[in-house]
C-alpha positions as CSV (number, residue, x, y, z in Angstrom):
1,M,13.4,-22.8,69.8
2,Q,10.7,-22.6,72.7
3,Y,8.3,-23.4,70.6
4,I,9.6,-26.4,69.2
5,L,10.4,-28.2,72.8
6,K,7.1,-27.2,74.0
7,K,5.2,-28.8,70.8
8,Y,7.3,-32.1,70.0
9,F,8.7,-32.4,73.9
10,G,5.9,-30.9,75.8
11,L,8.9,-28.7,77.6
12,D,8.4,-25.4,78.6
13,L,11.2,-23.6,79.4
14,S,9.8,-21.4,81.4
15,L,9.6,-24.7,84.2
16,S,11.8,-25.3,86.3
17,F,14.9,-27.6,85.7
18,Y,13.6,-30.6,87.1
19,A,9.9,-30.6,84.9
20,I,12.0,-30.0,82.0
21,H,14.0,-33.3,83.3
22,A,11.1,-34.9,84.2
23,G,9.9,-34.4,80.6
24,I,13.2,-35.5,79.0
25,S,12.6,-38.6,80.8
26,N,9.2,-39.5,80.0
27,K,10.0,-39.3,76.4
28,L,13.5,-41.5,76.9
29,E,10.9,-44.0,78.6
30,K,8.8,-44.1,75.9
31,Y,11.4,-44.1,73.1
32,G,14.7,-45.0,74.5
33,I,14.6,-48.9,74.2
34,D,13.4,-48.5,70.1
35,L,16.2,-45.7,70.0
36,V,18.6,-48.3,70.9
37,R,16.8,-51.1,68.7
38,I,17.6,-48.7,66.2
39,A,21.4,-47.7,67.0
40,L,22.6,-51.6,67.4
41,A,20.9,-52.4,63.8
42,I,22.4,-49.9,61.8
43,V,26.0,-51.1,63.8
44,F,25.5,-54.3,62.7
45,I,24.3,-53.6,59.5
46,W,27.2,-51.0,59.0
47,F,29.8,-53.7,59.8
48,G,28.4,-56.5,58.8
49,A,28.8,-54.8,55.2
50,L,32.4,-53.8,55.6
51,K,33.3,-57.4,56.1
52,I,31.3,-58.6,53.2
53,V,32.6,-55.9,50.9
54,G,36.2,-56.8,52.3
55,M,37.0,-53.8,54.1
56,S,36.5,-54.2,58.1
57,P,39.6,-53.1,59.7
58,A,38.4,-56.1,61.7
59,Q,38.7,-58.7,58.8
60,A,42.7,-60.1,60.3
61,L,41.3,-60.5,63.6
62,V,38.3,-61.8,62.3
63,E,40.7,-64.7,60.0
64,K,43.0,-65.5,63.3
65,T,40.0,-66.1,65.5
66,I,38.0,-68.4,63.1
67,F,40.5,-70.4,62.0
68,W,38.6,-73.4,61.4
69,F,36.9,-72.1,58.7
70,P,39.3,-70.2,55.0
71,P,39.6,-66.8,56.2
72,K,37.5,-65.5,53.3
73,V,34.7,-67.7,54.1
74,A,34.7,-66.9,58.0
75,V,34.5,-63.1,57.4
76,I,32.2,-62.9,54.7
77,G,29.9,-65.4,56.5
78,L,30.2,-63.5,60.0
79,G,29.4,-60.5,57.8
80,F,26.3,-61.7,56.6
81,W,25.3,-62.9,60.3
82,E,25.8,-59.3,61.3
83,V,23.4,-58.2,58.7
84,A,20.8,-60.3,59.3
85,I,20.9,-59.5,63.0
86,G,21.1,-55.7,61.7
87,L,17.9,-56.1,60.0
88,G,16.0,-58.6,62.7
89,L,16.1,-55.7,64.2
90,M,14.6,-53.7,62.9
91,V,11.7,-55.6,62.3
92,K,10.2,-55.7,65.9
93,R,8.2,-59.1,65.9
94,F,11.6,-61.1,65.2
95,V,13.8,-59.1,67.7
96,P,13.1,-61.8,70.5
97,Y,15.0,-64.6,67.6
98,T,17.4,-62.4,66.6
99,L,18.4,-61.3,69.6
100,I,19.7,-65.0,70.2
101,L,21.7,-65.0,67.4
102,L,22.9,-61.4,68.6
103,L,24.3,-63.0,72.1
104,L,25.6,-66.1,70.7
105,H,27.7,-63.6,68.0
106,M,28.9,-61.9,70.8
107,I,29.8,-64.6,72.8
108,G,32.3,-65.4,69.4
109,T,33.1,-62.0,69.3
110,F,35.1,-62.4,72.9
111,L,36.7,-65.4,72.0
112,P,40.2,-63.5,70.7
113,M,40.3,-62.8,74.3
114,V,41.0,-66.1,75.3
115,I,42.5,-67.8,72.2
116,L,44.7,-64.6,71.0
117,T,45.3,-62.8,74.4
118,N,49.0,-61.8,72.5
119,I,47.1,-59.9,69.8
120,C,44.7,-58.6,72.9
121,F,46.3,-57.4,76.0
122,D,50.0,-55.7,76.2
123,G,51.4,-58.1,78.3
124,S,49.2,-57.3,81.4
125,P,44.9,-58.3,80.8
126,L,45.0,-54.5,82.5
127,C,46.3,-53.4,79.7
128,P,44.4,-54.2,76.1
129,T,45.4,-53.4,72.8
130,M,43.3,-51.8,70.3
131,E,42.1,-54.6,69.1
132,G,41.4,-55.3,72.9
133,Q,40.0,-52.7,73.0
134,Y,37.8,-52.7,70.0
135,I,36.3,-56.3,71.3
136,L,35.8,-55.3,75.0
137,K,33.7,-52.4,73.8
138,N,31.0,-55.3,73.0
139,L,30.1,-55.2,76.5
140,V,28.4,-51.9,75.4
141,L,26.3,-54.0,72.4
142,V,25.5,-56.8,74.9
143,A,24.2,-54.5,77.5
144,G,21.5,-52.7,75.0
145,A,20.7,-55.9,73.6
146,L,19.8,-57.3,77.3
147,S,18.3,-53.8,77.4
148,V,16.2,-54.5,74.5
149,A,15.0,-58.1,75.5
150,G,13.6,-57.2,78.8
151,K,10.9,-55.2,76.2
152,Y,10.7,-57.5,73.1
153,K,9.6,-60.5,74.3
154,L,7.8,-63.3,72.3
155,I,4.1,-63.1,72.5
156,S,2.6,-66.8,72.9
């Protein structure tokens, strides 16, 4: 184990905690944003694919939110949008453009909090339902996307 830690992570267990922490921090500084980018890509591809094949637990929420489109069109269209975001995040040169699609999508995901408050909250804005919690977790996706955006800038 010590050999693996030293060879692949540059960690020597005989070092102090602070030295080990510094070694891990250096690796996270180098690779952390790429890990966030790939994790976001996986989540978007996975959730989008579920919508495309009709297996998304969010299907009813999407149908009620995007009521101006036929339900099947709304759900499948959103699924393809999410898969496109995920694939765009996988290709580094597309990341700046993809982040625009992602942030526009995130604005839409918070729409139920405004137009479907009875579904998203249990009587109080401080008590979200499961649907409300499902939507609120998108704050983490937004924070991750903004972190990735800081690394992948448009090149002129």
